[in-house]
N, C-alpha and C positions, 0 to 999 in steps of 0.2 A: 504493500500500500504506500510505502514511502516514495515509490517511483510514480505515483499517480497524480502528481502535480496539484491541480486545483482540488483534488479529493483528499489531500493529506493535510490535516490540521491537528491541533491539540484539542481533545474532546473531553467533555464531562457528561457521562450518561447518567440520567437521573430518573428515579421513580419515587412517587409519594403515595401513601395510603391516607385517606382523608375521612372526616366524619360526615361529609356530604359533598355536594357538587358545586356549591356557590362559594368562591374564594373569599368574598367580602363578608361572609357569614360563618362558614364552616372552618375547621381547623385541620392541620396536619397531625396525623397519628404516628406515622413512621416515615423515614426518608432514607434512601440509599444513593450513594454516588460512586460510580466506577470511572476512573480517569484512564484515558487511552492516548497514546502518542501518535504521531503522524504515520508510523509504520503499522498501526493497528495493534501494537503491543499494550498490554495492561500495565499501567504505571502506579495505580493506587486503588484503594477500595475502602469505603466507610459506610456503616449503616447504624441506625439507632431507632429505638422506639421514642415517642415524644408524648409527654403528658399534655393533653390539649386543654385541661381545665374545664371540660364540658363533657356532655354525653358523647360516647364514641360513634353513635349513629348505627349504620347497618352492619352489625356484627356478623350476620350471616354471609356477608360478602367478604370482608377483610379478616374476620376472626379475631379482632383486637378488642377484647373485653376490658371493662374498667379494671378488673383484677390484673390483667397482663400489663396494663399501662401504669398501674400504681407504682410509684417510685422512679419512673422514667424522668429524664430531665425535661424541663420546659424548653420551648424552642429557643428562647433567648440565650440559654446556656450553651447551645450547640451552634448558634448562628456563625460565630467566629470561625470555627473549624470548617463549616460548610462553605463559607465565603472564601477561605483559602483554597479549597478544592476547585471552586468555580472560577476563581480569578484567572483572567487571560486564557480562558478556554471557551469553546462553543458548547452551549448547553444543548444536549440531545435527549429527547424523550419521545415516547409514543403518544401522540396527541399532546405535543409540547406546550401549547398555550395553557392547557390545564395545569401542568406541573409548574410552569413558569409563573402563572398568576397566583397559585397558592404560595409559592416561595416568596414572591414579591410582597404579598399581603403579610406573611409571617415576619419577614425582615422589617416591614414598615411598622408592625406592632412592637417589634423590639427596638424601634428607632434606629435602624441600621439600613445601609444601602445594599441592595442585592448587586454584587459585582458581575453582572452578565451584560454583555453588549450585543451578542448575537445568539440566536437559537436555531435549531433545525429539528423539524418534526419527521420522524421516521414513518409515520402514517402517511403524511403528504408525499414523502419521497417514494414510498412504495406505490402510491396511487399513480405517480409519474412512471415508474418502472412497469407497473401493472403485471406482476408475476402471476402465473396460473395457480394461485392459491384459492381456497374456498371463499375467503374473505380477507380483510386486512387486519383482523384482530391479531394480537400478539401470539396467541396459541397457534393460530392457523399459519402465520408466517414462520413460526418456529418449526412446525411440521414440514412446511415447504422447503425451508433452507436446511433441514436436518439438525436443528439446534435442540438439545435435550432440555426439557422443562420439568421441574420436580414439584414446585409449590406455587401455584397460581395465586396472585394477589399478595405475594410476599415481596416486599420492596427489594430486598437484596437479590433474591432469585430472579426477579423480573429484570433487574439491571444486567445480570449475567446473561440472561436469555437475549436481552436487547443488544448486548455487545456482539453476540454471534450473528444476530439478524442484521445489525448495522454493517458489520464487515462485509457480509455477503451482498447487501444492498448497494454498498458503495462500489463493489466490483461490477455489479450489473449497471449501475448508473454510468460508470466509466466506459463500459462496453457500448452503451447506447449514446455516449457523449451528451448526457443530460446535465444541465447546470444544477447545482445544488440549491434547494429552496431556502436559503438563509433568510431570516427575519431579524431586522434590527430591533433591539430592546432598549428601553421599554417601548411598547407599541405607541404609535403616533396618537397621543391622547392628551387633551388639555385637562388638568385637574378639575376645572369647573364643570366638566361633563361627567364626573364620577357618578355611578348609579345611585339614585336616591331611594329612600325607603319606599316599599310598594304603596302605590296610591290605589285606594279602592275605586274600581271602575264605576262610573255612573250607571245605574240600573235602567235608565230610560233613554230612548232615542231622542235625538235633537229635533225639536219641532220647528226650528227656524228662528227668525228674528222676532224681537219684542215689538209688538204693534203699538203705535202711538195711542196712549190711553188704555192699552190692553193690560192683561195680567201676565205674570210670570207663569211658565209651564215647566213641570218637571222634565229634566233632560236638556234645558237650555244651557248653552255655553256662555259663561259669564267671566269677564276679565275685570281686574281692579287695578287702578293706578293712582299714584299721588297720595297725599296725606289724608287720613280719615279720622273723625272723632272717635269712632269705635275702633278698637284694635283690629289689625288685619287678621290675626288668628281667629278672633271671634266672628268676624264677617265670613271668613271661609268656612268655619265650623257650622254656622247657622245656615249658610247656603247649601252645604253638602247635606246637612240634616233635612233640608227641605226638598232634596232630590235634584238640585242643580249641579251642573258640571263646571267647576271652577277651573279656568285655564290660566296658564302662566303667560300667555301672549294673545294677540289679536290677529284674526284671520278673516277671510271672507265668510267663514261659517260661524263666527262669533254672534251670539244672540244679542248681547248688550255689553257696553263698557260702563263700569261704575267709576266715576271720578268727580271730585269737587273742583277740579282744575282743568276743565275741558279745553281751555285756551293755553295750557301750559307748554304745549309743543313737545310733550314726551313722545317717545317712539310709539307707545300704544295709542295715544291720542291721534297722532299723525296717521297711523295705519287705520284707525277707526274712521277718520274723515275720508281717507282714500277709498275705503271699501263701503262707505255708507252705513256703517254699523251704528245703531241707536246708542246715544250717550245719555245716562241719567246720573243724578247726584246721589250721594249717600242717603239723604233723607228719603228721597223717592224710593230708593231700593229697599230700605228697611220697611217702608210702608207696604211695598209689594210683597215682601217676604211673608207678610202676615196672611196672605191668601193665595198661595201658589196652587195652580190648577193641576189635577192629576195628569200624568203623562202616559206615553205608550211604552210599556216595558220592552226591553230587548227580548227577542224570541230565544228560548232555551233550545239547545240542540245537543242531545247526548251523543257521545262519540261511540261509533260502532261501525259495522260495515260488512262488505263482502270481500271476496278474494280479488286480487289484482286483475284488471281488465281495461282495455282501451275503450273509452266511451266518447261520445261527441263532446266537444268543448262547450262550456256554458256561454250564454249571452251571444251566441252566434247561430244563424240559421244552419241546419245540417249541411246545406250545399256549400257553406263557406269553410267547412272543416276538411282539411286534407285527409284522404283515406290513409289508414295506417299501412305501413309496409307489409307486403305479403310475407307470411312466415316461411314460405318455401321459395322465395325469389332467388334469382341467379347468384346473388351475393350474400345469401343467408349464412350467418356465422362468420362473415368476413369483416375486418376492420381496416378501412382504407384511408391513407393519408394523401392529401392533395398538395402538390408543390407548385408554386408559381402561378402565373396567370393574373390578369386584372381581377379586381374583387368580384365583379359580376360573374365572370367566368368560373372562378373558384367556388363562388356561392352556388351556382347552377350545378357544378360538378358534385358538390356535397349533397345537394338536394336529390340528384340523380342516384347517388349511392344509396340513400335511404329508400327511394322508390324501388330499387332493385333488391331490397331486403337486407342491405348491409348497414354498417355503422361508420360514420365519418369521424375520423380522428383529427385532433387539432395539434398534437405533438407526437413525436416518435416514442413508442413504448414497445414492450415485449408483445403486446396483444396485436400490434399492427401486422397485417398479413399481406397487404399489397400497397403499392405506391403509384399514384397517377401523376404524371408530369405534364403540366400545361406550359404555355409560353413563358420563357424565362425561368422555368423550373430547373434547367440545367445549371443555374448559378447557385442553387441552394447549398449551403455549407454542409448539410446533412447527407448529401448524396454519397460521398465516400464511405460514411458509416453505414448507410443503407446497403451499399454494395457488399461491404464486409459481412453484413448480417445475412446475405443471401436472399434479400427480399426482392420479389419481382417488381420491376419498374415498367409501368404501362403508359402509353400515350392516351390523350383524351378520347380518341376514337374508340378505345376499349369500352368506355361506358356507353357510348352510343350503340355499339353492337349488342350489348347486353348478353355477351357470351358467358356460359357457365364458368365460374371461377375454378382455378386449379386447387387441388387439395393443399392444406397448409404445408409450409416448409419448416424444417428444423433449423436450429441455429447455424448448422453447417451448410444449409442450403438443400438438404435432402428432404424429400416428401415424407410426411408422417401422418398417421391417423390418431396420434395420442390425444385423448380427450382433454378439454379444458373445462373449467367450471361453467355452469350455465351463465351465458352473458346477460347483461341487463336488457330489459325491454327497450327497444329503440323507438322513441316517440318522434313523430314529425311535428312541425310547427302547428300548434293548436291541439296536439294529442293530449289525452288525459288518462290518468291511471288512478284507480281507487287504492288507497293505502290500506294494507291488511289491518284487521282489528287486533290490537294487543291483547295478550292474555289478561284475565281479570286483575291480577296483581301487578300488571305492567302498564296501567293506564297513564302513568307519567313518563313512559319511555320516550326517548328523544328520536327525532328524525334529523338527518343532516342533509342540507342542500349545498352542493359544492359547485362553484363556478370556476372554470379553467380556461385559459387562453394561451396563445403562443406569445413568446417574448418579442416585443417590438420596442426598439430603443427609446423613443421619446414619449411613448404612450403609457400613462399611468392610469390604471382602472381602479375604481372604488365600487365595491358591491354593497348595497344598502337594502333595508327592508322596511316596509310599512305595515303595521298591524291595524286593520280597518274594521269598521262596524258595518251595519246593514246599508248605511248611506255612502259607503266607499270613502269614509273619512276616518282619520285617526281620532281616537277618543280623547287623547291629549298629546301634546307635542313629544313627550318622551316615548311614544310608540313609533317614532321615527328612529330606527337603529342604524348607525353608520360609524365610521372610524372614530369620530369624536365622542360618540356616546354608544359604545359597542354592546350595550345590554339594556333592554327595557326595564323599568322599575321592578317588575315581578320576576325578572330573570327567566322568562319563558321563551325569549328570542335573544340569541347571543351571537355576535359576529366573531369569527375566528380568522385570524390572518395566518395562513399556512405557508406563505411564500410570495414572491413578487408576481407570480402568475396564477395564484390560486387563493380564493377566499371562500369561506363556508359560513353557514348559519346552522346552529343547533336550535331545534324547535321542540318545545314541550307542548305538543298540540293538546294533549289531554288535560293540561293545567290551564288552558286559556279560558277566560270567563265567557259566558254566553254572548256578551257584547262584541267579542272578537270573532268576526265571521270570515275574514280573509286575510292572508299574509302575502303581500306582493314583494317579490325579490327582483331588484333591478341593478343595473350596472351603469356607471357614469364615467365619462372621460374627464380627467383633471387637466384643464388647459384647453387649447384650441384644436387639438387633434380630433379625429372622428373614428367611428367604428369601422369605417372603410379601411383605415390604416391598421387597426387592431386585427381585423379578420374575424374568423368564427369564434364564438364562445360556446363552450360545452357546459351544460347544466345537468347535474345528476342528483338523484335522491336515493337515500337508503337509510337503514337504521343507524343511529349515531355510534360513535366510538369504534369505527372499523367494520361495521356490518357490511355484508355483500350488497352492492347497489341494486336497487329495484328497477330503476329506469333512468335513461339519460337521453338528451337531445343535443344536437349540434345546431346552433342558431347563427344566422348571418343577418346583420342589418344591411342596408344598401351602402351608400357612400358618405352621406353627410350627417348621419345621426351622431349626437353626443350623449344621448341617454338611451338605454335599451331595457325594456321590461323583459326579464328572462323567464320568470315562472311565477306561479301563484299557487298557494295552498288555500283551499276553500271548503266550507261545509256544504254538503248537499244532503239534507235530511240528517240521518244519523251517521253519515260517512264523511271522512276527510278525503279530499282528492288533491292530486298534483297535476298541474297543467303546464306544459311547455308553451310559452307565449311568443317571444321573438318579435315584439313590436318596438320599433325605434322611433325616436323623436329628435328633431334638430335642436330643440332648446336644451338648456343645461339642467343640472340637478336641482337648482333652486326653484325653477318653474315646475318641475315634476313634483317636488315636495309641496309647493303651494297648492297644486291641484288636488292633493290628498288632505288638505286642511292644515298643513304645518306652516307655522310662521317662521320664515327664513329671513334673517337680517341681510341687507344688501352688503 
């Protein structure tokens, strides 16, 4: 490994066992660190139990009872030794943001700085390599790479297993010439956007604006600004008790702004004037609070459902929904990478691949079976690597002929019929899949939506999510989840940055309140570039924490779009569904957010 150039670094492989899943709330129970040199040799190892000072949580998962933890050191006593092991090394973990966030919070509680400047996620790296394992969980990868595992959910054993997996994965990444998905630490985040305590969602739908001389109605969105005779906390408490939805900002969907200084020129007052939002003073508001009319409750929707199946997309006529790819098409079971060509031609080629029953790739990985070379494709820097892998390179006419694909080839270029795990369902643009119903005790299981794109020099892509109600609006601004606020207050939607060309959302669909009817996942270009320069974006969905992907789609915008709706999760009766969207817009992220009721400062 020491001769692998960009793949040789000083590494610190980390695993933590925790009392829960939320770093700002839960605590570390045990931690292990294994240090590794550039040549892959182990240079150190350390592990310890930690007294969290709280209930240890799901003992059935990690086996760490209060009795086992009694007498263990508090985190503050081990932080110095951990810091010395992490200093000047790349932190490596399976689902690395989880381990990094827990360590960062524990170091912060101890009033110490976590000395990590870069991290690397082996889950994200293996998604790039795409080995023929059953899924990307640690145990499955250990089986694929031939790494023995003795004690699952034991921090020390998991780091030893991770070391074997990591060495093997680095060799695969070097063979494919894949850039390592390093993430700078800490994540790009302003402290003012730190997650706030959960806000109780309003139980009522927004009935709209306050009419002149009219009454307040439960569900109205109310904003307050300026000095008031009554304390702000009391006004908020009385409003919430009356069934109103108190917002921290003003948007086009605000029902009324309460202020005693309407001419103050505050940001909220200016926005209210621009949007035509009614403005009332504190005295009038208190009077109206005495007789708030009953509102319309959000419709409850229990989570359940049927097995996975492609169904027509919502809110569109059946004729507008592309037919799903034929299961037995000429390219069934094939994964095809398109090189070169103008964006329109490459987009058409990827759409043709899906029509023929195949899957369109956005990057080179082990699962790629064929390469299609369009105009200028001969200049792609990956061609020598593709030739070394023995992958067949076709011209564009190959797709037009729809000839049956040849059997897969081995790494040495020889044909083989070795089976691979069942591939994800390939969705066309507009395709929909029902999410399987979790077992009764898994109602809070997470789903992970992962967006991936090819590396392009000047294009920086941000993936965002909006949690929407029946009116296609956020209930409050904090339900806009993005790099500056990577988690909504309830922790049910969380952004993960897994590398420069991959971002994910973990979604606790079963924990969402009835008011949350839809989650929209979008991507936006930072700067003046467009998605025509980025190219295709792949969006996939599967169980969280390394589960096998259920479905994926490869989406192309046209040439001028700066924002792109990738997918949406939505309730249909008792079922949660996932829909691949692929709708692009020329405007920026600020305009997209305002359309969903988020107040975005200029």
